[in-house]
N, C-alpha and C positions, 0 to 999 in steps of 0.2 A: 423193221427187218422181219420177214416172214419166218417165225421161229416157234419152237416148243419150249416152254419154261418149266422149271421145277421149283416149287415154292414150299413154304410151310415145313412139314416134318422132314422131308428130304433135304432141304437146305440145312436144317438144324443137325441132322445126322452127319452131313458133310462136314460142318464146322466141328462137331464133336470128335470126328474121326481125324481131323487135321488134313483133310484131302481136298482143299479148296481148289488148287490146280488152275487158278485164273491168271491171266496175263498181267493183271494189275500189279502183281508182285514184282514184275520186272521193271517197273517204272521208277522205283525209288532211287535207284543209282544212276539214272540217265541224266546226262548233262546236255541240254538242247543246243544244237548248232544251227547256223543259217541266219535267217533275218529276225528282226524284232517280232514280226507278225507270226512266223512259225514258232518262235519261242513262246509267244503268248498262246498260241493254239495249243502247244504242248501243256501248258499250265491248266487251260480250260478242260481239255479232254482227260487229263490225269485226274482232275477233281471229279468229273463225271463218272470216270471208271471206278474211282474209290468209293463214290456214293452208291453206285449200283452194286458193288461187291459187298461193302461193309455195312451198309444200312438197308439195302433192299434185298440182299442175297440173290441178285439177279446176275448169274455168272455170264450168260450169253451177252447181255448188253455191256457188262463190265469189260469183257474181252473185246467187243466191238469198239468201244471208246479207247481201250488200251492200244489197239492196233493203230487207231488214228493218232494217238499221242506218240506212238513210236515213230510213225511217219514224220510227224512235225519235229520230233527230236532230231531226226536225221536231216532236217532242213527242207523237207518236202511238205507243201501245203496240201492236205487231202481235201477233196471237193466236198461241198455241203452234201447232206444226205440226199440220195437220189430217190425220189418218191416211188418210182416203179419197183424199187426193191423192198417196199413196205406195204403191209396190208392195211392201208388207211381206210376208215369207214368213208363211204362214197361222198357223204354230205360235207366232208372236210377237205376233200382233194382239191377243189378249186381255190379255196383260201390259201392252202399250203403252196399250191402252184404259183399263185401270185407272189407270195411272200419269197419263195425261192428265186423267182425272176428278179425281184427287187434286190435281193441279197447278191445274186451273181452280178447284177449291173453295177452296184457300188464297189464290189471287189475288183471288177474289171476296170473301174475308173480310178483305182489306186488307193482305196480306203485302207488297205493293209499297210501301205507306206505312210499315209497321212496320220492315221490313228490306229496303230497296230493292235493295242490292247482292246480298244472298242470294237474294231473289226473282228478280232478273234472271239470276243464275247458274243457278237451278233451271230457268228457261224455256229458256235457251240450251243447257244440258246435255240437256234433253228433246229439243229440236229436233236436236241433234247425235246423240243416241241414235237417233232416228227415221231420220235420214239414213244413218248408218252401218249400221243394221239392214237397210235396203233393199239396200244394197250387199252386206252379208252375207259378206264375205270377209276382214275384218281384225278378228279377235276381240279383239285387245288395244285397238283403237280403240273397239269396241262397249262393252267393259267399262269403259273410262275414262269415257266419256259417261254410261253407265248408273249407275255407282258415284258419279259426281259429282253426278248428278240426285238420287239418294236421300240422299246426304250433306247436300245443300242442303235437300231437303224435311224432313229430320230437324231441322235448325236452325230451320225455319219453324214447326214445330208449337208451338202455345202451351203454356206450362207448365200442367199440370193443377192446378186449384184444389184446395185441401185439402179432403178429405172429399167431393169432387164425385162424384156417381154415375158409374159406368163406363158408357160408351156404345159400342156396336159397330154398325157400318153394313154392310149387305149391298146390293150393287148388283144390278140385274136387267137382262136384255136387253130390247129394245124390245118392247112389248106382251106381256110375258111375266111369269108369276108362278112360274117354275121356279127353284128355288134351285140355284145353280151349285156346282161342286165347291169353288171358293174360298169361296162362302158357307157351305158345310158346315163348312169349317175355322174360320171366323169364329164360327159357332154353337158349335163345340166349345170355342173359347177363352172364349166367354161362360159356357158351362156350367161350365168349370173355375173361372172367377173367382167365379161365383155359389156353387159348392160351398165355396169358402173363406170367403166372407162371409155366407152364408145369404140372399142377396138374391133377390128375385123378378124376373120378366121383364116389362117393359112394352114391347109391340111397337107401333110406329106405322108404318103403310105410307103411301108417297108415290108420286107419279106425275109425269112431265114434262107439258109443255103441248101435246104433240101429241095431237090427239083431242079429243072433246067433254068438257066438264067432268064431266058426270054419269058417263060411262063411265070417266073417270080415277079418280073416287071409288070406283067398284066395283073397278077394277083394283088400286088401292092397298089395298083391303081384302083381296083375294085374295092379294096378296103377304104381307100380315101373317099371314093364316091359314095360308099355305104354311110360313112360319117356325114358327108355332105347331105345326103338324103334325109338323115336324122335331123340335122340342123334346119333344113327347109321345113320338115314336118312340124318343127317346134317354133316356126315363125321367124327364123332368121332370113333376112333379105339375101337373095342370090348374089347380089352385087358386093356383098360383104364377105364372100367366101371365095377363096382360091384353092385349086387342087393341083398336087404334084405327086409324082411317084418316083421312088429311088430303087425299087426291086431289092436286090440283096447287096447293093453296093455300099451302103452306109449302115452296118450293123451296130446295134447298141452293144453287143457282145461279140467280138471277133471269134469266128469259129472256122474249122476246116470245111471244105466243100462237102455238101451232103448232110451236114449236121442240122437237125431240127431244134433250133433254140427258141423257146417261147418269147424271150425278151426281145427278139428281133422281129417278131411278128406283130407289128404295131402301126398305128397311125398317131403322128405327133401333130397336136393342135397348137399352133403358135398364135397368140393374140397380139396383134400389131396394128 
């Protein structure tokens, strides 16, 4: 969150004067309602708010987390931190964007119902990671939040079905069919798996719902063709590759029309 903070002497003066004035004080008497997931979110955000207020003397972030805790207490699940609202150092934006897309995807797939406490921990740790990465001066705090997020995400991944075809997902930038550096690594992993199993590559391109439907269909095809081109460059036989496009018709994360959702801008590689 783009903000101005008051540390050190000013925080100490506020404490001595008894003028904390933070919303964290309102959380103690709250009894969360709603689902098991929102109740778990309340506990997670309450803990973050108390940590920021009473250990870090960071009233701005304490209030931010307290507001999210209050929403959860009322039975409403606040969305994970929106990166555009934070002043993240440029070198970390890509990593956090990928992480948020993964989190949004598992939540949309029902993680909050299947494992409410773990899903709430994943969301809170992501928010914590974003907040600490914006500050960018306490590497141990950044690592704790980041590692906690990925540990929770690992628990949330559904167990693979026996003999289920391997699937790899490559995400794309807005209105782009350029395969990213991370996408190249995913393609390499798919090729390595296919070389062990003798599988072929079924590529399906997708788009989000920003833009006209016919344009998104063409864009999703360009994305699938871009992945096909990389596979060919890496020595995969053309006969082992099939290409399809779904446009905006099969979103990973359902959205309203016009919404630019990164998780939906993808090519799925199915090994079969």
